[in-house]
C-alpha positions in Angstrom: -237.7 -134.3 -33.6 -239.0 -133.1 -36.9 -236.9 -135.7 -38.7 -238.2 -138.5 -36.5 -241.8 -137.5 -37.1 -241.2 -137.3 -40.8 -239.5 -140.7 -40.8 -242.4 -142.2 -38.8 -245.0 -140.8 -41.2 -243.1 -142.1 -44.2 -242.7 -145.5 -42.6 -246.5 -145.7 -41.9 -247.2 -144.7 -45.5 -244.8 -147.2 -47.0 -246.2 -150.0 -44.7 -249.7 -149.1 -45.9 -248.5 -149.4 -49.6 -247.0 -152.8 -48.7 -250.3 -154.0 -47.2 -252.2 -152.9 -50.3 -249.7 -154.7 -52.6 -249.3 -157.8 -50.5 -252.0 -159.8 -52.3 -252.3 -157.8 -55.5 -254.7 -158.9 -58.2 -253.8 -160.1 -61.7 -256.3 -159.0 -64.3 -258.0 -161.6 -66.4 -260.6 -161.4 -69.2 -264.3 -162.1 -68.6 -266.8 -163.2 -71.2 -270.6 -163.0 -70.4 -273.5 -164.0 -72.6 -277.1 -164.5 -71.7 -280.4 -165.7 -73.2 -282.6 -163.2 -71.4 -280.7 -161.1 -68.9 -279.2 -157.8 -69.9 -275.5 -158.1 -69.0 -274.2 -154.8 -70.5 -273.4 -152.2 -67.8 -274.8 -148.7 -68.0 -271.3 -147.3 -67.9 -269.0 -148.7 -70.7 -265.5 -150.0 -69.9 -262.9 -147.6 -71.2 -260.0 -149.0 -73.3 -257.1 -150.0 -71.2 -259.1 -149.8 -68.0 -259.1 -152.7 -65.5 -262.5 -153.4 -63.8 -262.2 -153.8 -60.0 -263.7 -156.8 -58.4 -266.1 -154.6 -56.4 -267.3 -152.9 -59.6 -267.7 -156.3 -61.3 -269.8 -157.5 -58.5 -272.0 -154.4 -58.3 -272.5 -153.8 -62.1 -272.6 -157.3 -63.4 -273.0 -160.2 -60.9 -275.8 -158.6 -58.7 -277.9 -158.0 -61.8 -277.5 -161.6 -62.9 -278.2 -163.2 -59.5 -281.3 -161.1 -58.9 -283.0 -163.0 -61.7 -284.0 -166.7 -61.3 -282.0 -168.6 -64.0 -279.2 -171.0 -64.7 -275.7 -169.5 -64.4 -272.8 -171.4 -65.8 -269.3 -170.4 -64.9 -266.4 -171.8 -67.0 -263.0 -171.5 -65.3 -259.8 -171.8 -67.3 -256.5 -172.1 -65.4 -254.7 -169.4 -67.6 -256.3 -167.0 -70.1 -255.6 -163.5 -71.4 -257.4 -161.5 -74.0 -254.3 -161.8 -76.2 -255.0 -165.6 -76.4 -258.1 -164.9 -78.5 -255.9 -163.2 -81.2 -253.1 -165.8 -80.9 -255.1 -169.0 -80.9 -258.5 -167.7 -82.2 -257.2 -166.7 -85.6 -259.0 -163.4 -85.1 -257.3 -161.5 -87.9 -257.6 -164.0 -90.7 -260.1 -163.4 -93.5 -263.3 -165.5 -93.0 -262.0 -167.0 -89.8 -264.4 -169.2 -87.7 -262.8 -168.5 -84.3 -260.6 -171.7 -84.6 -259.8 -172.4 -80.9 -262.7 -170.3 -79.7 -265.3 -171.1 -82.4 -268.1 -172.2 -80.0 -267.5 -169.3 -77.7 -267.8 -166.9 -80.7 -271.0 -168.6 -81.9 -272.5 -168.6 -78.4 -271.8 -164.9 -77.8 -273.1 -163.9 -81.3 -276.3 -165.9 -80.8 -277.0 -164.5 -77.3 -279.5 -161.8 -76.8 -277.0 -159.9 -74.6 -273.2 -160.3 -74.2 -270.3 -158.4 -72.8 -266.5 -158.8 -73.1 -264.4 -157.4 -70.3 -260.7 -157.6 -71.3 -259.3 -156.9 -67.9 -261.0 -157.6 -64.5 -259.3 -157.9 -61.1 -260.6 -161.4 -60.2 -257.5 -163.5 -59.5 -254.8 -163.1 -56.9 -251.1 -163.3 -57.5 -251.3 -166.9 -56.2 -253.4 -167.8 -59.2 -256.8 -168.8 -57.9 -260.5 -167.6 -57.9 -261.3 -168.4 -54.4 -262.9 -165.0 -53.7 -265.0 -165.1 -56.8 -266.2 -168.7 -56.2 -267.0 -167.8 -52.6 -269.0 -164.8 -53.7 -270.9 -166.8 -56.3 -271.8 -169.5 -53.7 -273.0 -166.8 -51.4 -275.2 -165.0 -54.0 -276.8 -168.2 -55.4 -280.2 -169.0 -54.0 -280.6 -172.5 -55.5 -278.4 -175.4 -56.5 -274.6 -174.8 -56.6 -272.6 -177.5 -58.3 -268.9 -177.4 -58.9 -267.4 -179.9 -61.3 -263.7 -180.7 -61.9 -262.3 -181.2 -65.4 -263.1 -184.9 -65.6 -266.7 -184.3 -64.4 -267.1 -181.4 -66.8 -266.6 -183.7 -69.7 -269.4 -186.0 -68.5 -271.9 -183.3 -67.6 -275.5 -184.1 -68.1 -278.1 -181.5 -67.2 -280.9 -184.0 -66.8 -279.2 -185.5 -63.8 -279.9 -182.4 -61.7 -283.2 -181.2 -60.2 -283.4 -177.4 -60.8 -285.7 -175.0 -59.0 -287.1 -172.6 -61.6 -287.8 -170.0 -59.0 -284.2 -169.8 -57.8 -280.7 -169.1 -59.2 -278.9 -172.3 -59.9 -275.2 -172.3 -60.5 -272.8 -174.7 -62.3 -269.1 -174.1 -61.9 -267.1 -175.9 -64.6 -263.3 -176.3 -64.2 -261.9 -176.7 -67.7 -258.9 -178.7 -68.7 -255.7 -176.8 -67.8 -253.7 -175.4 -70.7 -250.4 -175.6 -68.7 -250.5 -179.4 -68.8 -250.3 -179.7 -72.6 -250.2 -177.6 -75.7 -252.4 -174.6 -75.2 -253.9 -174.6 -78.7 -255.2 -178.2 -78.3 -256.5 -177.6 -74.8 -258.3 -174.4 -75.9 -260.0 -176.3 -78.8 -261.0 -179.1 -76.5 -262.4 -176.8 -73.8 -264.2 -174.8 -76.5 -266.0 -177.9 -77.6 -267.0 -178.6 -74.0 -268.4 -175.0 -73.7 -270.4 -175.6 -76.9 -271.8 -178.9 -75.7 -272.7 -177.6 -72.2 -274.2 -174.4 -73.6 -276.4 -176.6 -75.9 -277.6 -178.7 -73.0 -278.4 -175.6 -70.9 -280.3 -174.0 -73.9 -282.3 -177.2 -74.4 -284.0 -176.7 -71.0 -285.8 -173.6 -72.3 -284.9 -171.9 -69.0 -283.3 -168.5 -68.8 -279.5 -168.8 -68.5 -276.3 -166.8 -68.4 -272.8 -168.1 -69.0 -269.6 -166.6 -67.7 -266.1 -167.6 -68.8 -263.0 -166.4 -67.0 -259.6 -167.6 -65.7 -257.7 -168.1 -62.5 -254.7 -166.1 -63.8 -253.4 -164.6 -67.1 -251.4 -166.7 -69.5 -247.8 -167.5 -68.6 -246.2 -164.6 -70.5 -248.5 -162.0 -69.1 -248.4 -163.6 -65.6 -244.6 -163.5 -65.5 -244.6 -159.9 -66.8 -247.1 -158.7 -64.1 -245.2 -160.5 -61.4 -241.9 -158.9 -62.6 -243.5 -155.5 -62.6 -244.9 -156.1 -59.1 -241.4 -157.3 -57.9 -239.8 -154.2 -59.5 -242.3 -151.9 -57.7 -241.7 -153.6 -54.4 -237.9 -153.3 -54.8 -238.3 -149.6 -55.7 -240.3 -149.0 -52.6 -237.7 -150.8 -50.5 -234.9 -148.7 -52.0 -236.9 -145.6 -51.4 -237.5 -146.5 -47.8 -233.9 -147.3 -47.2 -232.7 -144.1 -48.8 -235.2 -142.1 -46.8 -234.2 -143.7 -43.5 -230.5 -143.2 -44.3 -231.1 -139.5 -45.2 -233.2 -138.8 -42.1 -230.7 -140.4 -39.9 -227.9 -138.3 -41.4 -225.6 -141.3 -42.0 -224.9 -140.2 -45.7 -221.8 -138.0 -46.1 -222.6 -134.5 -47.2 -220.7 -134.9 -50.4 -222.9 -137.8 -51.4 -226.0 -135.6 -51.2 -224.8 -132.9 -53.6 -226.6 -132.4 -56.9 -224.8 -132.6 -60.2 -225.6 -131.5 -63.7 -227.2 -134.2 -65.9 -226.1 -134.1 -69.5 -225.2 -130.5 -69.1 -228.6 -129.5 -67.7 -229.7 -128.5 -64.2 -232.8 -130.0 -62.7 -233.8 -129.0 -59.2 -236.6 -130.6 -57.3 -237.5 -128.7 -54.2 -240.7 -130.6 -53.6 -243.0 -127.7 -54.0 -241.0 -126.2 -57.0 -239.4 -127.8 -60.1 -236.7 -125.9 -62.0 -234.9 -126.9 -65.1 -232.5 -125.1 -67.6 -229.8 -126.2 -69.9 -227.8 -123.0 -70.2 -227.0 -120.2 -67.8 -225.1 -117.0 -68.8 -224.2 -113.9 -66.9 -223.3 -110.7 -68.7 -221.0 -108.3 -66.9 -218.1 -106.0 -67.8 -219.0 -106.4 -71.5 -218.2 -110.1 -71.1 -220.4 -113.2 -71.0 -219.8 -115.9 -68.4 -221.3 -119.3 -69.4 -221.7 -120.8 -66.0 -221.9 -124.4 -67.1 -219.1 -124.4 -69.7 -216.9 -122.4 -67.4 -217.3 -124.8 -64.5 -214.9 -127.5 -63.3 -215.7 -131.2 -63.3 -216.6 -130.8 -59.6 -219.5 -128.4 -60.3 -222.3 -129.1 -57.8 -225.3 -127.2 -56.6 -227.4 -127.2 -53.5 -231.1 -126.5 -53.4 -232.7 -124.5 -50.7 -236.5 -124.0 -50.5 -239.0 -121.9 -48.6 -242.4 -123.4 -49.2 -245.6 -122.4 -47.5 -248.5 -124.8 -46.8 -250.9 -123.0 -49.1 -248.3 -122.3 -51.9 -249.1 -118.5 -51.9 -245.5 -117.4 -51.7 -242.6 -119.9 -52.3 -239.0 -119.5 -53.2 -236.1 -121.7 -54.4 -232.4 -120.9 -54.2 -229.6 -122.6 -56.2 -226.2 -122.4 -54.7 -223.4 -123.2 -57.2 -220.0 -124.5 -56.3 -217.0 -125.4 -58.4 -217.0 -122.5 -60.9 -213.6 -121.1 -62.0 -212.8 -117.7 -60.5 -216.2 -117.5 -58.7 -216.4 -117.9 -54.9 -220.1 -117.3 -54.5 -222.9 -117.8 -57.0 -226.4 -118.0 -55.7 -229.5 -117.8 -57.9 -233.0 -117.5 -56.3 -236.6 -117.1 -57.6 -239.6 -116.0 -55.6 -243.1 -117.0 -56.7 -246.6 -115.8 -55.8 -249.8 -117.6 -56.7 -253.5 -117.0 -56.7 -256.5 -119.0 -57.8 -256.0 -118.4 -61.6 -252.2 -118.0 -62.2 -248.8 -117.9 -60.7 -245.9 -115.5 -61.4 -242.3 -115.0 -60.5 -242.2 -111.7 -58.7 -238.4 -111.4 -58.7 -235.2 -113.2 -59.3 -232.0 -112.6 -57.4 -228.4 -113.2 -58.3 -225.7 -113.1 -55.7 -222.2 -113.3 -57.1 -218.6 -112.8 -55.8 -215.8 -113.6 -58.1 -213.6 -112.5 -61.0 -214.8 -112.1 -64.6 -212.4 -111.2 -67.4 -209.8 -110.0 -64.9 -212.3 -107.7 -63.2 -213.8 -108.4 -59.8 -217.6 -108.5 -59.7 -219.4 -108.6 -56.4 -222.9 -107.8 -55.4 -226.6 -108.8 -55.2 -228.7 -108.1 -58.3 -232.5 -108.2 -58.4 -234.5 -108.7 -61.5 -238.2 -107.9 -61.9 -239.5 -111.0 -63.7 -243.3 -110.7 -63.0 -244.0 -109.9 -66.6 -241.7 -112.7 -67.9 -242.3 -115.8 -65.8 -246.0 -116.3 -65.5 -248.5 -119.0 -66.4 -251.9 -120.4 -65.4 -252.0 -122.2 -62.1 -252.3 -125.6 -63.7 -249.4 -125.2 -66.0 -245.6 -125.0 -65.9 -243.7 -122.2 -67.8 -241.4 -123.1 -70.7 -239.2 -121.0 -73.0 -236.3 -121.7 -75.2 -234.6 -118.4 -74.3 -235.3 -116.4 -71.2 -233.5 -113.1 -70.6 -233.8 -111.0 -67.4 -232.6 -107.5 -68.0 -230.5 -105.4 -65.6 -228.5 -102.3 -66.3 -225.3 -103.9 -65.0 -225.6 -107.7 -65.0 -228.3 -109.2 -67.2 -228.7 -113.0 -67.1 -230.2 -115.4 -69.6 -231.2 -119.1 -69.6 -231.7 -121.7 -72.4 -234.4 -124.3 -72.4 -235.9 -122.9 -69.3 -238.8 -124.5 -67.5 -240.2 -123.9 -64.0 -243.3 -124.9 -62.0 -243.9 -123.5 -58.5 -247.4 -125.0 -57.8 -249.3 -128.2 -58.2 -246.1 -130.3 -58.4 -247.0 -134.0 -58.6 -244.7 -137.0 -58.7 -241.7 -134.8 -59.4 -242.7 -134.1 -63.0 -243.7 -131.0 -64.8 -247.3 -130.4 -65.9 -248.3 -129.3 -69.3 -246.1 -126.4 -70.4 -247.3 -122.8 -71.1 -244.9 -121.9 -73.8 -243.5 -118.3 -74.1 -243.6 -118.5 -77.9 -246.3 -116.3 -79.2 -248.7 -117.1 -82.0 -246.8 -115.0 -84.6 -243.4 -116.8 -84.6 -241.1 -116.9 -87.5 -242.5 -120.0 -89.3 -246.1 -118.7 -89.0 -245.1 -115.2 -90.2 -243.3 -116.8 -93.2 -246.4 -118.8 -93.9 -248.7 -115.8 -93.7 -246.4 -113.7 -96.0 -246.2 -116.5 -98.6 -250.0 -116.9 -98.5 -250.4 -113.1 -98.9 -248.1 -113.0 -101.9 -250.0 -115.9 -103.5 -253.3 -114.2 -102.9 -252.1 -111.0 -104.4 -250.9 -112.9 -107.5 -254.3 -114.6 -107.7 -256.1 -111.3 -107.4 -254.1 -109.7 -110.2 -254.6 -112.7 -112.4 -258.4 -112.5 -111.9 -258.3 -108.8 -112.7 -256.4 -109.5 -115.9 -258.9 -112.2 -116.9 -261.8 -109.7 -116.4 -260.0 -107.1 -118.5 -259.8 -109.4 -121.6 -262.1 -108.2 -124.5 -263.1 -109.8 -127.8 -263.4 -108.2 -131.2 -266.8 -106.7 -131.9 -266.5 -107.3 -135.7 -265.2 -110.4 -137.5 -263.9 -110.8 -141.1 -266.4 -112.5 -143.4 -264.6 -114.5 -146.2 -267.6 -114.2 -148.5 -268.1 -110.5 -148.0 -266.0 -107.5 -148.7 -262.7 -107.2 -146.9 -262.7 -105.0 -143.8 -260.4 -102.1 -144.2 -259.2 -100.4 -141.1 -258.1 -96.8 -141.7 -254.6 -96.1 -140.4 -254.3 -92.5 -141.4 
């Protein structure tokens, strides 16, 4: 029953993700420049951040359409912010914008301008239908949409404009996919310059917006491949989840193995990793990983509470030479500020150096494994002492709380401030300071003669007797 409920919940969740990604958006750049309206948002766009369509509408479009003016929207079929560097000659000394010269001049001459490198305006099908519908809905005056041929013949004097309303012209530029992109960008840039000049000649307030239906071909294909990969990953995850819940995978196929000689255990609520595991008993050291057979596997058992106040994880090893049973468990407690491992338990039954060792050993690790609640714990060498069977780990890391996406949080390292390199640096600095101090004292102790020999006067005689 529990497995069925879990499967149903995961199915609903994955279906929800599929709905969200069914018509995903592809980010395109947006350039805005205005004669009078302020187009700069109060909250700046962070580098690498994609502006959502709803945010673009609230922070930019509404502000523009609330003011009676002429709004020109230039739509390119494909455009990415990288095209400005590629075709605009942006990095050459004394460049004039090349393929985007008029766009550059218009934005520099405008009283207010904004460049949004990445905005979710186009769908994966490569159109701006939602944006155009929104613009038509928000416009209070004339709305005129012109195809590429009509754009080249545009004449502002042919239209009667209401100065008290927002009039919109939507210009579809020549597609770059039909010819060489560089030539098309230059031709479209000239159209933008000519149309902007006509709009400015009316002496009416105006704002121009330039964007695209989809990113350039390279970016577009890359985004589609990423989306396809994400969809395939979700499908694989769903199939694996269904198979696991239905119990159709053989038990041997679900066992965990070492990865590059390291153990990584993901219990959902607890993450555990270490590269070396040694047990000292009978004056002999057992290196668990190096003493294991090729069939070494381990199972992970967990006991997780809903509020993460007391959790535990148990690693059950199988396939170690001469060892029938080897179980390693950790118990953790957490509070608002920190977490700690209250104890570790080793259960072993086997033969070590010809002597049988059997029993359960408990280690008090509350003073060893502890960290702030937002961090994982990391240490190169961890040793848990016991008068009979101490154990040690190499490259140890654990996190029993706030586990997200199966990855460790920032590590709280066991290395103190005064490690060997820092101590050597402090000692060297101290020696140099002592040498400097002695040198200064020597300089202060230097004295000069109080009498000097005058070649014209009598010779100075110093009595020696």
